[in-house]
NUBANU-212489 format. One record per atom (N, C-alpha, C, CB): residue in one letter; x, y, z. Coordinates in steps of 0.1 Angstrom, whole numbers, padded with zeros to 4 digits, always signed. Glycine has a CB too. Layout:
REM NUBANU-212489
aXYZ
...
REM end
This chain:
REM NUBANU-212489
m+0891+0967+1039
m+0880+0959+1035
m+0882+0954+1021
m+0867+0966+1036
i+0881+0940+1017
i+0882+0934+1005
i+0870+0927+1000
i+0893+0925+1006
s+0865+0930+0989
s+0853+0923+0983
s+0857+0916+0970
s+0841+0932+0981
i+0855+0903+0969
i+0860+0895+0957
i+0849+0890+0948
i+0867+0885+0961
r+0851+0893+0935
r+0842+0886+0926
r+0850+0875+0919
r+0835+0896+0917
r+0846+0864+0922
r+0851+0850+0915
r+0850+0850+0902
r+0845+0838+0920
a+0859+0844+0895
a+0859+0842+0880
a+0846+0836+0876
a+0871+0833+0875
d+0842+0825+0883
d+0830+0818+0880
d+0817+0825+0881
d+0829+0806+0888
d+0818+0835+0889
d+0805+0843+0893
d+0804+0855+0883
d+0805+0849+0908
r+0813+0858+0873
r+0812+0867+0864
r+0800+0865+0854
r+0825+0867+0856
g+0796+0877+0849
g+0785+0875+0839
g+0792+0869+0826
g+0777+0889+0836
k+0783+0864+0817
k+0788+0858+0804
k+0781+0861+0792
k+0788+0843+0805
t+0788+0862+0781
t+0783+0864+0767
t+0790+0855+0758
t+0783+0878+0763
d+0783+0846+0752
d+0789+0837+0741
d+0782+0839+0729
d+0789+0822+0745
l+0787+0844+0719
l+0782+0847+0705
l+0789+0837+0696
l+0786+0862+0701
g+0796+0828+0700
g+0804+0819+0691
g+0817+0825+0687
g+0795+0816+0677
w+0817+0837+0681
w+0829+0843+0677
w+0834+0852+0689
w+0827+0851+0664
l+0826+0854+0699
l+0831+0861+0710
l+0827+0854+0723
l+0826+0875+0709
d+0837+0851+0731
d+0834+0847+0744
d+0839+0856+0754
d+0840+0834+0746
s+0830+0861+0762
s+0831+0873+0770
s+0828+0869+0785
s+0822+0886+0765
k+0836+0875+0794
k+0834+0874+0808
k+0833+0887+0814
k+0844+0866+0815
h+0821+0890+0823
h+0820+0904+0827
h+0821+0904+0842
h+0807+0909+0823
t+0831+0912+0847
t+0833+0914+0862
t+0821+0922+0868
t+0848+0922+0865
f+0816+0932+0859
f+0805+0940+0863
f+0795+0938+0852
f+0808+0954+0865
a+0781+0942+0855
a+0772+0940+0846
a+0774+0946+0832
a+0760+0945+0851
f+0771+0938+0822
f+0772+0942+0808
f+0762+0936+0799
f+0785+0939+0803
a+0754+0944+0792
a+0743+0939+0784
a+0735+0928+0793
a+0748+0932+0770
r+0734+0915+0788
r+0727+0907+0797
r+0735+0898+0805
r+0718+0899+0790
g+0748+0901+0807
g+0757+0894+0814
g+0758+0898+0828
g+0769+0893+0807
i+0750+0893+0837
i+0749+0898+0851
i+0758+0889+0861
i+0734+0897+0854
p+0767+0895+0869
p+0775+0887+0878
p+0765+0880+0889
p+0785+0897+0886
r+0770+0869+0894
r+0762+0862+0904
r+0769+0863+0917
r+0760+0849+0900
g+0763+0859+0928
g+0770+0857+0941
g+0773+0871+0947
g+0783+0849+0939
s+0782+0868+0957
s+0786+0880+0966
s+0798+0888+0958
s+0793+0875+0981
g+0803+0898+0963
g+0814+0906+0956
g+0809+0921+0956
g+0816+0899+0940
p+0818+0928+0948
p+0814+0943+0947
p+0802+0945+0940
p+0824+0950+0940
d+0797+0957+0941
d+0784+0960+0934
d+0785+0956+0919
d+0781+0977+0935
p+0775+0949+0914
p+0776+0944+0899
p+0775+0956+0889
p+0764+0933+0895
m+0772+0968+0894
m+0772+0979+0884
m+0785+0987+0884
m+0760+0989+0888
g+0795+0984+0892
g+0807+0989+0891
g+0814+0991+0905
g+0806+0999+0883
f+0826+0997+0905
f+0833+1000+0917
f+0839+1014+0916
f+0844+0989+0920
r+0835+1023+0924
r+0839+1037+0922
r+0836+1041+0908
r+0853+1039+0925
g+0847+1046+0901
g+0845+1051+0888
g+0847+1040+0877
g+0855+1062+0885
l+0850+1028+0882
l+0853+1017+0873
l+0839+1010+0869
l+0863+1006+0879
r+0836+1010+0856
r+0822+1005+0852
r+0822+0992+0846
r+0815+1014+0842
v+0833+0988+0838
v+0835+0977+0830
v+0847+0970+0832
v+0833+0979+0818
i+0848+0958+0834
i+0860+0949+0831
i+0855+0937+0823
i+0868+0944+0843
n+0856+0935+0811
n+0854+0925+0803
n+0865+0917+0798
n+0847+0929+0792
d+0865+0905+0800
d+0877+0895+0795
d+0871+0890+0781
d+0881+0881+0808
d+0876+0895+0770
d+0871+0892+0757
d+0879+0882+0750
d+0870+0904+0748
r+0874+0872+0744
r+0882+0863+0734
r+0875+0864+0722
r+0883+0847+0739
v+0881+0868+0710
v+0876+0871+0697
v+0881+0862+0687
v+0878+0886+0694
a+0873+0857+0679
a+0877+0846+0670
a+0884+0852+0659
a+0866+0838+0665
p+0893+0845+0651
p+0900+0851+0640
p+0891+0856+0629
p+0909+0840+0633
s+0895+0867+0624
s+0887+0875+0613
s+0874+0879+0618
s+0885+0866+0600
r+0871+0881+0630
r+0858+0886+0636
r+0861+0898+0645
r+0851+0874+0644
g+0850+0904+0649
g+0852+0916+0658
g+0840+0924+0660
g+0862+0924+0653
f+0840+0935+0667
f+0829+0943+0669
f+0827+0955+0658
f+0830+0950+0683
d+0816+0953+0653
d+0813+0963+0641
d+0812+0977+0646
d+0798+0960+0633
t+0812+0987+0637
t+0812+1001+0641
t+0800+1004+0650
t+0812+1009+0628
h+0802+1010+0662
h+0792+1014+0671
h+0796+1026+0679
h+0789+1002+0682
p+0787+1033+0685
p+0789+1046+0691
p+0794+1045+0706
p+0777+1055+0689
h+0800+1055+0711
h+0802+1057+0725
h+0802+1072+0727
h+0816+1049+0731
d+0800+1076+0739
d+0802+1090+0745
d+0804+1089+0760
d+0789+1101+0742
n+0812+1099+0764
n+0813+1102+0779
n+0817+1090+0786
n+0801+1107+0786
m+0828+1083+0780
m+0834+1072+0787
m+0849+1070+0784
m+0827+1060+0785
e+0857+1067+0793
e+0871+1064+0790
e+0872+1048+0788
e+0880+1070+0802
i+0876+1045+0776
i+0876+1031+0772
i+0889+1026+0768
i+0866+1029+0761
v+0895+1016+0777
v+0908+1011+0775
v+0908+0996+0772
v+0915+1013+0788
s+0916+0993+0763
s+0918+0978+0759
s+0932+0974+0762
s+0915+0975+0744
y+0933+0963+0769
y+0946+0957+0771
y+0948+0944+0764
y+0947+0954+0785
i+0957+0942+0755
i+0958+0930+0747
i+0967+0920+0753
i+0963+0932+0735
v+0959+0909+0757
v+0967+0899+0764
v+0973+0889+0755
v+0957+0892+0774
d+0966+0885+0745
d+0971+0876+0734
d+0966+0881+0722
d+0966+0861+0737
g+0975+0880+0710
g+0971+0881+0696
g+0973+0897+0694
g+0955+0875+0693
v+0964+0902+0684
v+0963+0916+0678
v+0950+0920+0678
v+0969+0917+0662
l+0948+0934+0681
l+0935+0940+0679
l+0937+0951+0669
l+0928+0946+0692
e+0928+0952+0659
e+0928+0964+0649
e+0916+0974+0655
e+0926+0959+0632
h+0920+0986+0656
h+0911+0995+0660
h+0909+1007+0648
h+0916+1001+0672
k+0897+1011+0645
k+0893+1020+0636
k+0882+1030+0642
k+0888+1013+0622
d+0885+1044+0640
d+0874+1051+0646
d+0871+1063+0637
d+0877+1056+0660
s+0860+1071+0641
s+0856+1083+0635
s+0866+1095+0635
s+0844+1088+0640
m+0874+1093+0642
m+0886+1104+0643
m+0898+1102+0631
m+0894+1103+0658
g+0896+1091+0626
g+0905+1087+0615
g+0916+1078+0618
g+0911+1100+0609
t+0914+1074+0630
t+0925+1064+0637
t+0925+1049+0631
t+0922+1062+0654
i+0934+1044+0625
i+0935+1030+0622
i+0947+1025+0627
i+0934+1027+0606
e+0947+1016+0638
e+0959+1012+0643
e+0957+0996+0648
e+0963+1022+0655
q+0968+0990+0648
q+0969+0976+0653
q+0976+0975+0666
q+0976+0966+0643
i+0971+0970+0677
i+0977+0969+0690
i+0981+0955+0693
i+0969+0975+0700
r+0993+0952+0697
r+0997+0938+0699
r+0997+0935+0713
r+1010+0936+0692
e+1000+0922+0715
e+1002+0916+0728
e+1008+0925+0738
e+1009+0905+0726
g+1004+0928+0750
g+1011+0936+0760
g+1008+0950+0758
g+1025+0934+0759
g+1002+0954+0747
g+1000+0970+0745
g+0986+0972+0751
g+1000+0974+0729
f+0983+0986+0752
f+0971+0992+0756
f+0967+1003+0745
f+0973+0999+0769
q+0953+1004+0743
q+0947+1016+0736
q+0937+1023+0744
q+0941+1011+0723
l+0937+1034+0743
l+0927+1044+0752
l+0919+1053+0742
l+0936+1054+0762
t+0906+1052+0742
t+0898+1061+0736
t+0889+1068+0746
t+0890+1054+0726
s+0891+1081+0747
s+0883+1091+0754
s+0873+1095+0746
s+0891+1102+0758
a+0860+1089+0747
a+0850+1091+0738
a+0844+1105+0738
a+0839+1082+0740
g+0844+1112+0751
g+0840+1125+0752
g+0825+1128+0747
g+0850+1132+0744
s+0825+1138+0738
s+0811+1142+0732
s+0805+1133+0722
s+0813+1156+0725
g+0814+1122+0719
g+0809+1111+0709
g+0819+1108+0698
g+0795+1116+0701
i+0820+1093+0697
i+0827+1088+0685
i+0820+1075+0681
i+0842+1085+0688
t+0825+1071+0670
t+0821+1056+0665
t+0835+1050+0663
t+0811+1056+0651
h+0835+1036+0666
h+0847+1028+0663
h+0844+1014+0662
h+0858+1029+0672
s+0853+1006+0655
s+0851+0992+0655
s+0865+0986+0660
s+0847+0988+0640
e+0864+0974+0664
e+0875+0966+0669
e+0875+0952+0663
e+0874+0965+0683
y+0887+0947+0658
y+0886+0936+0649
y+0900+0928+0652
y+0885+0941+0634
n+0897+0915+0651
n+0909+0905+0651
n+0913+0903+0637
n+0906+0891+0659
p+0924+0907+0633
p+0929+0907+0619
p+0936+0893+0615
p+0940+0918+0617
s+0939+0885+0625
s+0944+0872+0622
s+0936+0862+0616
s+0949+0867+0634
d+0941+0855+0606
d+0932+0844+0600
d+0931+0832+0609
d+0939+0840+0586
d+0940+0830+0618
d+0939+0817+0625
d+0941+0817+0641
d+0950+0807+0619
e+0944+0828+0646
e+0947+0830+0661
e+0935+0838+0667
e+0962+0837+0664
w+0931+0834+0679
w+0921+0841+0687
w+0928+0854+0693
w+0915+0832+0698
t+0921+0864+0695
t+0927+0876+0703
t+0920+0876+0717
t+0925+0890+0695
r+0928+0878+0727
r+0923+0881+0740
r+0926+0894+0745
r+0927+0871+0749
l+0916+0901+0750
l+0918+0914+0756
l+0910+0917+0767
l+0916+0924+0748
i+0914+0926+0775
i+0907+0930+0787
i+0902+0944+0784
i+0917+0930+0799
q+0887+0946+0783
q+0882+0959+0779
q+0876+0964+0792
q+0870+0959+0766
i+0880+0978+0793
i+0877+0985+0807
i+0870+0997+0803
i+0891+0988+0816
w+0860+1001+0810
w+0853+1014+0809
w+0855+1020+0823
w+0837+1013+0805
i+0859+1034+0822
i+0859+1042+0834
i+0852+1056+0832
i+0873+1045+0839
r+0844+1059+0842
r+0836+1071+0840
r+0845+1084+0840
r+0825+1072+0850
p+0844+1093+0831
p+0852+1104+0829
p+0850+1114+0840
p+0849+1111+0815
a+0861+1123+0842
a+0860+1134+0851
a+0851+1145+0847
a+0873+1140+0854
a+0850+1148+0835
a+0843+1158+0828
a+0835+1153+0817
a+0852+1169+0824
l+0823+1158+0814
l+0815+1153+0801
l+0817+1162+0790
l+0800+1153+0804
d+0814+1155+0779
d+0812+1161+0765
d+0827+1169+0762
d+0798+1173+0766
t+0838+1163+0765
t+0852+1168+0762
t+0853+1163+0747
t+0863+1162+0773
k+0865+1168+0742
k+0869+1165+0729
k+0874+1150+0728
k+0879+1175+0724
p+0869+1142+0719
p+0873+1129+0718
p+0889+1129+0715
p+0866+1121+0706
s+0896+1118+0720
s+0909+1115+0716
s+0913+1101+0718
s+0917+1124+0724
y+0924+1098+0712
y+0929+1084+0711
y+0943+1084+0716
y+0927+1077+0697
a+0948+1072+0721
a+0962+1070+0726
a+0964+1056+0726
a+0964+1077+0738
e+0976+1052+0724
e+0981+1038+0725
e+0995+1038+0732
e+0983+1031+0711
l+0997+1026+0739
l+1010+1024+0745
l+1014+1010+0743
l+1010+1028+0760
a+1026+1009+0736
a+1033+0996+0734
a+1035+0989+0747
a+1047+0996+0726
s+1038+0976+0748
s+1040+0969+0760
s+1049+0977+0770
s+1045+0955+0758
p+1043+0982+0782
p+1050+0991+0790
p+1059+0982+0800
p+1040+1000+0797
v+1057+0970+0802
v+1064+0962+0810
v+1077+0960+0807
v+1058+0951+0812
a+1088+0966+0811
a+1102+0965+0807
a+1108+0954+0817
a+1111+0980+0809
e+1104+0955+0830
e+1109+0946+0840
e+1098+0939+0847
e+1118+0953+0850
p+1101+0926+0850
p+1090+0920+0857
p+1091+0923+0872
p+1090+0904+0855
n+1080+0919+0878
n+1079+0922+0894
n+1079+0935+0899
n+1092+0916+0901
t+1072+0943+0889
t+1069+0958+0893
t+1056+0961+0889
t+1078+0968+0885
l+1050+0972+0894
l+1037+0977+0889
l+1041+0989+0880
l+1027+0982+0901
v+1037+0989+0867
v+1040+0999+0857
v+1028+1007+0854
v+1046+0992+0844
v+1028+1020+0854
v+1017+1029+0852
v+1014+1029+0838
v+1018+1042+0856
a+1002+1024+0833
a+0998+1025+0819
a+0989+1036+0814
a+0992+1012+0814
a+0980+1040+0824
a+0973+1053+0822
a+0972+1060+0835
a+0959+1051+0816
s+0970+1074+0832
s+0970+1082+0844
s+0965+1097+0839
s+0985+1083+0852
p+0960+1105+0848
p+0955+1118+0844
p+0966+1127+0840
p+0948+1123+0856
d+0978+1125+0845
d+0988+1135+0842
d+1000+1129+0832
d+0994+1139+0855
g+0997+1116+0828
g+1008+1110+0818
g+1020+1106+0826
g+1013+1120+0808
q+1018+1103+0838
q+1028+1098+0847
q+1037+1087+0841
q+1023+1093+0860
d+1050+1089+0840
d+1061+1080+0835
d+1058+1075+0820
d+1061+1067+0845
g+1053+1085+0813
g+1051+1083+0799
g+1038+1075+0795
g+1063+1076+0794
s+1029+1073+0806
s+1018+1067+0803
s+1007+1075+0796
s+1013+1062+0816
m+0997+1068+0791
m+0985+1074+0784
m+0978+1083+0793
m+0975+1062+0778
r+0973+1094+0788
r+0965+1104+0796
r+0950+1101+0795
r+0968+1119+0791
i+0946+1098+0807
i+0931+1092+0808
i+0923+1105+0813
i+0929+1078+0819
g+0911+1107+0808
g+0902+1118+0814
g+0895+1114+0824
g+0894+1123+0804
a+0900+1108+0836
a+0894+1103+0847
a+0904+1104+0859
a+0890+1089+0844
d+0898+1105+0871
d+0905+1105+0882
d+0910+1090+0887
d+0898+1113+0892
a+0917+1084+0878
a+0921+1071+0879
a+0936+1067+0873
a+0910+1063+0872
r+0942+1057+0879
r+0955+1052+0873
r+0952+1037+0871
r+0968+1055+0882
i+0958+1033+0859
i+0958+1018+0856
i+0972+1014+0856
i+0951+1014+0843
m+0975+1004+0864
m+0988+0997+0864
m+0988+0982+0860
m+0994+0997+0878
v+1000+0978+0854
v+1000+0964+0850
v+1013+0959+0855
v+0999+0963+0833
g+1012+0945+0860
g+1024+0939+0863
g+1025+0923+0860
g+1027+0942+0878
k+1037+0920+0857
k+1040+0906+0853
k+1049+0901+0864
k+1047+0904+0839
l+1044+0891+0872
l+1051+0885+0884
l+1057+0872+0881
l+1041+0884+0896
d+1068+0871+0888
d+1074+0856+0889
d+1069+0851+0901
d+1090+0856+0889
p+1068+0837+0903
p+1064+0830+0915
p+1073+0836+0927
p+1065+0814+0912
g+1064+0839+0937
g+1070+0843+0949
g+1072+0859+0950
g+1084+0836+0950
a+1071+0866+0938
a+1073+0879+0938
a+1063+0887+0946
a+1073+0882+0924
r+1068+0899+0951
r+1058+0907+0961
r+1059+0921+0954
r+1064+0907+0978
v+1046+0927+0953
v+1046+0941+0949
v+1035+0947+0959
v+1044+0942+0932
a+1036+0961+0961
a+1026+0967+0969
a+1021+0980+0963
a+1031+0969+0983
h+1008+0982+0965
h+1003+0996+0960
h+0997+1002+0974
h+0990+0995+0947
r+1002+1015+0976
r+0998+1021+0988
r+0989+1034+0984
r+1010+1025+0997
p+0975+1031+0985
p+0967+1043+0980
p+0968+1054+0990
p+0952+1040+0977
e+0966+1065+0985
e+0965+1078+0993
e+0952+1077+1002
e+0964+1090+0984
i+0952+1085+1012
i+0939+1083+1021
i+0927+1088+1012
i+0941+1093+1035
g+0918+1080+1015
g+0904+1082+1008
g+0903+1077+0994
g+0901+1098+1007
r+0915+1070+0989
r+0912+1063+0975
r+0911+1047+0976
r+0925+1067+0965
h+0908+1043+0965
h+0903+1028+0966
h+0911+1021+0955
h+0887+1026+0964
t+0911+1007+0957
t+0919+0999+0947
t+0912+0988+0942
t+0932+0994+0953
f+0913+0985+0929
f+0907+0971+0923
f+0918+0965+0917
f+0895+0972+0914
v+0919+0952+0918
v+0929+0943+0913
v+0922+0932+0904
v+0937+0937+0926
q+0926+0931+0893
q+0920+0921+0883
q+0932+0910+0880
q+0915+0928+0869
v+0930+0897+0882
v+0941+0888+0878
v+0937+0885+0864
v+0941+0875+0888
v+0947+0886+0856
v+0947+0884+0842
v+0951+0870+0839
v+0956+0893+0835
r+0963+0865+0846
r+0967+0852+0846
r+0974+0848+0859
r+0976+0850+0834
g+0972+0834+0862
g+0980+0830+0874
g+0972+0831+0886
g+0993+0837+0875
d+0978+0829+0898
d+0973+0829+0912
d+0981+0839+0920
d+0973+0815+0918
i+0974+0847+0927
i+0980+0856+0937
i+0974+0855+0950
i+0980+0869+0933
t+0980+0862+0961
t+0974+0865+0973
t+0974+0880+0975
t+0981+0857+0985
i+0963+0885+0981
i+0962+0899+0984
i+0958+0900+0998
i+0954+0906+0975
n+0967+0906+1006
n+0964+0908+1019
n+0959+0896+1028
n+0955+0919+1020
g+0964+0884+1022
g+0960+0872+1028
g+0949+0864+1021
g+0957+0876+1041
d+0942+0870+1011
d+0932+0865+1004
d+0937+0860+0990
d+0922+0875+1003
k+0933+0846+0988
k+0938+0840+0976
k+0929+0843+0964
k+0939+0826+0978
l+0934+0848+0952
l+0927+0850+0940
l+0934+0842+0929
l+0927+0864+0936
a+0926+0838+0919
a+0929+0830+0908
a+0927+0838+0896
a+0921+0816+0908
e+0930+0832+0884
e+0929+0839+0871
e+0913+0842+0869
e+0936+0829+0858
g+0910+0855+0866
g+0896+0859+0863
g+0891+0865+0875
g+0887+0847+0860
d+0897+0862+0887
d+0890+0868+0900
d+0894+0883+0899
d+0896+0860+0914
g+0886+0891+0906
g+0888+0906+0908
g+0884+0909+0923
g+0879+0914+0897
a+0892+0919+0928
a+0891+0923+0942
a+0890+0938+0943
a+0902+0917+0950
a+0879+0943+0950
a+0878+0957+0953
a+0883+0959+0967
a+0864+0962+0951
v+0892+0967+0970
v+0900+0969+0982
v+0897+0986+0986
v+0917+0965+0980
s+0893+0987+0999
s+0891+0999+1004
s+0896+0999+1018
s+0876+1002+1003
d+0898+1012+1024
d+0902+1014+1038
d+0914+1006+1043
d+0891+1010+1047
v+0923+1004+1034
v+0937+0998+1038
v+0948+1008+1035
v+0940+0984+1031
d+0959+1007+1042
d+0970+1016+1040
d+0979+1009+1029
d+0978+1020+1053
s+0978+0997+1026
s+0988+0991+1016
s+0980+0978+1011
s+1004+0988+1022
v+0980+0976+0997
v+0976+0964+0991
v+0988+0956+0988
v+0967+0968+0979
e+0990+0945+0995
e+1001+0936+0994
e+0998+0925+0985
e+1005+0931+1008
i+1005+0923+0973
i+1003+0913+0964
i+1014+0904+0964
i+1000+0918+0952
v+1011+0891+0965
v+1022+0881+0964
v+1018+0872+0951
v+1023+0872+0977
a+1027+0868+0943
a+1025+0858+0931
a+1027+0845+0936
a+1034+0860+0918
d+1016+0836+0937
d+1017+0822+0941
d+1021+0814+0929
d+1004+0817+0946
t+1020+0819+0917
t+1026+0813+0904
t+1029+0824+0895
t+1016+0802+0897
t+1034+0822+0884
t+1036+0832+0874
t+1023+0839+0871
t+1042+0825+0861
a+1023+0852+0872
a+1010+0859+0873
a+1011+0872+0865
a+1006+0862+0887
e+0999+0876+0860
e+0997+0890+0853
e+0986+0896+0859
e+0996+0890+0838
i+0987+0909+0863
i+0977+0916+0870
i+0974+0929+0864
i+0980+0916+0884
l+0962+0936+0866
l+0959+0950+0864
l+0955+0955+0877
l+0949+0952+0854
v+0961+0968+0881
v+0957+0974+0893
v+0951+0986+0891
v+0968+0975+0902
f+0940+0989+0896
f+0933+1003+0894
f+0935+1011+0906
f+0918+1002+0890
d+0938+1024+0906
d+0938+1033+0917
d+0927+1043+0915
d+0950+1039+0918
l+0917+1044+0923
l+0904+1051+0920
l+0900+1060+0931
l+0894+1041+0919
s+0894+1071+0927
s+0888+1080+0937
s+0877+1076+0945
s+0885+1092+0931
REM end
């Protein structure tokens, strides 16, 4: 079974310096139309497609008991947190904050003239009130037309260790390329199109579309154009 949230049905937040599209409900941005539950899919709670203006960003704010991942699509993101972390993550890179028992952090576009685009992801943790931690991963895609693991509970293939029963994969695909994700029995898949156009098990998806997939042996993905995707394996 596949349930699709189209890009135009996503919730929206426009603050001038922030243009954000919400695959799932976030603040006042509520998705419209059909598609997966607006409150999330399995442990996946938030997918926000954020564009942040030069020299602007999210002021210091708190989080707890959530796994927070940012994927930098364009530009640079500067992260500061109450654990003493100060890092800049560049295009193609990931950062993971396991908020655990509680942290504060800020995220900022340090460029004077270029917008930053990032995909912000929240996943519910496997255990509550754990010790907060931070990790990052420079662009993990060494070869096109593959799915590369960026985050996993066990650090698979050098990925970031996430405190959730979930894996996050990223792929950059040439036109006509095919990749497949074969979930284990009882697991579920979510595919978010970051760029381009793809076909999943016969259904067409465009940039910004997301698809929740359950009860299939294989999620077959074909790139109709040059494409960039995130694939989530969820309990």
